[in-house]
N, C-alpha and C positions, 0 to 999 in steps of 0.2 A: 207261405209256400203252397202252391197248388198241388204239385206232384212230388212225392218223396219216395223214391224206390231204393231199397237197401238190400244188397247181397242177393239179387234176384237170380234164381236158377230154375231152369225148366228142362226136365228130362222126359223124353218120349220113349215108351217101351214098344219095341217091335219083336214080339215073341219073347225070347230070352235075352235079346240085345237091348241095351240101354243107349239111347242117342241123346247126348247133351246138346240142347239148342241154345241155352243161355248158361253162362258159367260164372255168375256172380257179378251182376250189373248194379251199379250205384248211379242214380240219376235224380237230380233235383230240377224242377221247372217252376218258375214263378208265374203269377198271373200276368197276362198280356206279353208273353214271350212268343216268338215266332221261330221255331226250330225245324230243321230237317234231320231225319234219321236216314243214313246211307249205309250201304254195304253190299257186297256181292251176294249172289244166290247162296243160301246156306249160312249166311253170317249171323242170322238170328233176328234180323230186323222185323220180319213178319210176326215172329213169335212175340217180340217185345211189343209190337203194335197191338196184337191180340190181347195181351195182358193189360196194357194201358187202357185199351178200349173196353175192358171188362168182358171180353169174349172168351177168355180163358183165365185160369188161375195158375200161379207159379207152383213149382214143386217145393221150393224153399224160398225164404226171404219175405220181405214185406213190401206192400204197395199201399201208400196212404194217399188218398185223393180228397182234397179239401178237408183235411183233419180226420177222415174216417179210414180205418184199415179195411180195404176191400179185397185183400189178397186171399182170404179164405171164405168168402161169402158163398152161400148156396146159389143155385142157378136163378131162382126167382128173384133173389135180392140183387144179383148182378144185372138182371134184365131191367129192374127198376132204376138202377144207377145209370145204365146205358141210355134209357129213355129220357132221363131228366138231366143228365150231366154231360153227355157226350154226343156230339153231332158228327156223323160219319159222311165222308165223301169218297166214293169208290171210282175206280177207273172205268167201270162199265155202267155208271149212272144209276142202275137199279131202280128205274122208274116203272110205274104201272102203265102199260101201253094204252089201255082204254080210258085212263083217267086224265083229265086236263092238268095243266101245271098247278093250278090252285089246289086241286084235290090231292095231288101228289105231295105238295108241301104241307098240307093239313094233316097228313097221316100220323105223324108222331103225336100230334095233339089229341087225336081221337083216343089213343091209348091212355092219355093222361086224364080223360074224363072232362075235358074243357067244353063249354057250351058251343053250339054251332056258330053263333054270331061272333063270338070271341075268336074261335078258330079261324074263321074266314078273314077277320081283320088282321090277325097276326100273320097269316099266310100271305095276304096282300102286301103287308109291310115288308116281309122278308123278300118277296119277289121284287119289290121296288128297290130294295137295297142292292140287289144284284143286276139292276137295270132291265128287268123283265116285266115292268108294270103294264106294258101294252101287249103282253103275250100270255096272260094268266089263263085264258080260256082255250089255249091251243093244246092239243095232245102231243106227246113226244114225237110222233112221226111227222108232225107239222113244224118241228123245230130243227135247227141245225145242231150238230154235235156240241158246239160251244154253248148254245142256248140250253140244251139238255143238261149239260154239266152245271150251268147256272141255276137251273131248277133244283138240281141235287144239292147245290150249296145252300140255296134258300131253305130247303127241307132240313139241312143240318143246322141252320141258324134258328129255326122257328121256335124252338124250346128254350132259347137263350142259354145254351149249354156252357159248362165250365171250359170244355175243350172242343175245338174242331179238329177232328182227326182225318186227314186226307191221304188215302193210299193211292199213289201213282195217279193223281187227279188229272194229269194231262196225257196219260198213256195212250188214249184212243183218239187224240186230237192232233191236227197238223201243228207245226211250230208257231205259226202266227196266232191261231186260235188258242194254243197253249199259253202264249204270252198274255193274251187277253184275260184268260182265267187266272193267271198269276197276278195280274193287276187287281182283280176282284179280291183275292186273298190279301194283297197289300193294303187295300182300303179297309178290309175287315180288321186287320191287325191295327191299323191306325185308329180305328174306332173303338179299340179296347179288347178285341177278342184274342184268346190264346189259341195258337195254331201249331199243330204238329204235322209235318209232311213226311210221308215215307216215299222215298224216290231213289232211283239208281242213276238219274240224270244230273250231271254237275250243273248244267245251266238252270235247272229247276231249283236245286238246292241253293244256288247263289242268290235267289230271291229272299231267302230266309236270313235271319240275323244271327243264327247259331247253327252250326253243323256238327252233328255227332256221327262218327264213323264206327261201325261195328265190324269185327272180324273174329270168326270162330267163337261167337257167343260172348265176346267181351268188347267193351268200349276201347277202341284203338286211339281215338282222339276226340276232343270236345273243344271246338273253337268258336268264339264269338267274333262277329265283325263290328267295326266301329261306326258303320254308317246307319 
């Protein structure tokens, strides 16, 4: 089991008021699963994503990632887990505007202390995987929205992470380009990657093999498809 979440609770304090965002979530995810987490605004899906992505820690409960309990780690330990085990894809791409695609994809490897030659080779391979082998020297403003998101996906892939965590990955794209990006995720899933999508769009969630719906900080349903 890659992810084992037990009785996860998260309470935010606003002055004297306590606001429960997660109210006891249990979740198990195996290697090479492709799931979508859905829910309306305020359902807890962003909070759950932040905890799975080691951007935040729970108030109560445990989160075991690849056999290690990461639920109560210090910030620097969480940062190391994020860099080595989690590849993030965001709605807004989050690319450096003055850096070309190759350098943007290399960035996570710089923090890992990998040599320059190895970094470049790994970044090239990641860009080729998402169909951008001929665009690696272009800067973000020389790429379409779909190409920018492919660069972001390549950056998420480059460290060979345990999980690719994609937060509304097609939110800034038109529907046709969004479908192209979902095809990239489908190919990554078929090649053995574990993918977790956060989305409020049914047609995006339908690309996944398992859909988890949150409501009021709890899992309302957890359904797997047979295709």
